[in-house]
C-alpha positions as CSV (number, residue, x, y, z in Angstrom):
1,X,-68.1,-41.1,46.6
2,X,-71.2,-39.3,48.0
3,X,-72.7,-39.2,44.5
4,X,-72.0,-42.9,44.0
5,X,-73.7,-43.6,47.4
6,X,-76.7,-41.5,46.5
7,X,-77.2,-43.2,43.1
8,X,-76.7,-46.7,44.6
9,X,-79.4,-46.0,47.2
10,X,-81.7,-44.6,44.5
11,X,-81.2,-47.6,42.2
12,X,-81.5,-50.3,44.8
13,X,-84.3,-48.4,46.6
14,X,-86.3,-48.3,43.4
15,X,-85.9,-52.0,42.9
16,X,-86.9,-52.8,46.5
17,X,-89.9,-50.5,46.1
18,X,-91.1,-52.5,43.1
19,X,-90.5,-55.7,44.9
20,X,-92.4,-54.4,48.0
21,X,-95.2,-53.4,45.7
22,X,-95.4,-56.9,44.3
23,X,-95.4,-58.4,47.7
24,X,-98.1,-56.0,48.9
25,X,-100.3,-56.9,45.8
26,X,-99.9,-60.6,46.7
27,X,-100.9,-60.0,50.3
28,X,-103.9,-57.8,49.2
29,X,-105.0,-60.5,46.9
30,X,-105.1,-63.0,49.8
31,X,-106.9,-60.8,52.3
32,X,-109.8,-63.2,52.3
33,X,-107.6,-65.3,54.7
34,X,-105.4,-62.9,56.8
35,X,-103.2,-65.7,58.0
36,X,-102.3,-66.9,54.5
37,X,-101.8,-63.3,53.4
38,X,-99.4,-62.5,56.3
39,X,-97.5,-65.9,55.9
40,X,-97.2,-65.2,52.1
41,X,-95.8,-61.8,52.9
42,X,-93.3,-63.3,55.4
43,X,-92.1,-65.8,52.9
44,X,-91.8,-63.3,50.1
45,X,-90.0,-60.8,52.3
46,X,-87.6,-63.4,53.5
47,X,-86.8,-64.3,49.9
48,X,-86.3,-60.6,49.2
49,X,-83.9,-60.4,52.1
50,X,-81.9,-63.4,50.9
51,X,-81.7,-62.0,47.4
52,X,-80.4,-58.7,48.8
53,X,-77.8,-60.5,50.8
54,X,-76.8,-62.5,47.8
55,X,-76.5,-59.3,45.6
56,X,-74.4,-57.7,48.4
57,X,-72.0,-60.6,48.1
58,X,-71.9,-60.5,44.3
59,X,-71.5,-56.7,44.2
60,X,-67.9,-57.1,45.3
61,X,-67.0,-59.1,42.2
62,X,-69.3,-57.7,39.4
63,X,-68.1,-55.1,37.0
64,X,-69.4,-51.7,38.3
65,X,-69.6,-50.3,34.8
66,X,-72.5,-52.6,34.0
67,X,-74.7,-51.4,36.9
68,X,-77.6,-49.0,36.8
69,X,-75.8,-46.8,39.3
70,X,-72.9,-46.3,36.8
71,X,-75.3,-45.5,34.0
72,X,-77.0,-42.9,36.1
73,X,-73.7,-41.2,37.0
74,X,-72.7,-38.3,34.8
75,X,-69.6,-39.0,32.7
76,X,-67.9,-36.0,34.2
77,X,-68.4,-37.3,37.7
78,X,-67.2,-40.8,37.1
79,X,-64.1,-41.8,39.1
80,X,-60.9,-43.0,37.6
81,X,-61.0,-46.6,36.5
82,X,-58.6,-47.8,39.1
83,X,-60.7,-46.3,41.9
84,X,-64.1,-46.9,40.3
85,X,-64.3,-50.6,40.8
86,X,-63.4,-50.5,44.5
87,X,-65.6,-47.5,45.3
88,X,-68.6,-48.7,43.3
89,X,-68.5,-52.2,44.6
90,X,-68.2,-50.9,48.2
91,X,-71.0,-48.5,47.9
92,X,-73.3,-51.1,46.2
93,X,-72.5,-53.7,48.9
94,X,-73.3,-51.2,51.6
95,X,-76.6,-50.2,50.0
96,X,-77.7,-53.8,49.5
97,X,-76.9,-54.6,53.1
98,X,-78.8,-51.5,54.3
99,X,-81.9,-52.5,52.4
100,X,-81.5,-56.2,53.5
101,X,-81.4,-55.1,57.1
102,X,-84.8,-53.4,56.8
103,X,-86.3,-56.2,54.7
104,X,-85.2,-58.6,57.4
105,X,-86.9,-56.5,60.0
106,X,-90.1,-56.3,58.0
107,X,-89.9,-60.0,57.4
108,X,-89.6,-60.6,61.2
109,X,-92.7,-58.4,61.8
110,X,-94.7,-60.3,59.3
111,X,-93.6,-63.7,60.8
112,X,-94.5,-62.5,64.3
113,X,-97.9,-61.3,63.1
114,X,-98.5,-64.6,61.4
115,X,-97.7,-66.4,64.7
116,X,-100.0,-64.1,66.6
117,X,-102.8,-64.7,64.1
118,X,-102.2,-68.5,64.2
119,X,-102.4,-68.6,68.0
120,X,-105.5,-66.4,68.1
121,X,-107.3,-68.8,65.7
122,X,-106.6,-71.7,68.1
123,X,-108.3,-69.9,71.0
């Protein structure tokens, strides 16, 4: 179970890293207007949070044998078929929710920053 958890976090963390890199590139491309850059980051991070929450919901019903986590797992360490679906789905759901929690926090920081920038431009 620990190996499944580690591989789930590696797999989902890599995907979140690439999504974060894309969001950062959009924000850097919009640095000529900081308010637009931060708002865009907030919108995109909110979308990423919603996608992670949706994936956490779907993880309980999808076939674990078709996930990247399962492909990264050595054949000798794969659990029995009866246990694999429950264990894999639970671990994937937990990992998705963990990353969604941090994405939501980052989204909130971006939205608060956008609010502060918006209020400071009015003064």
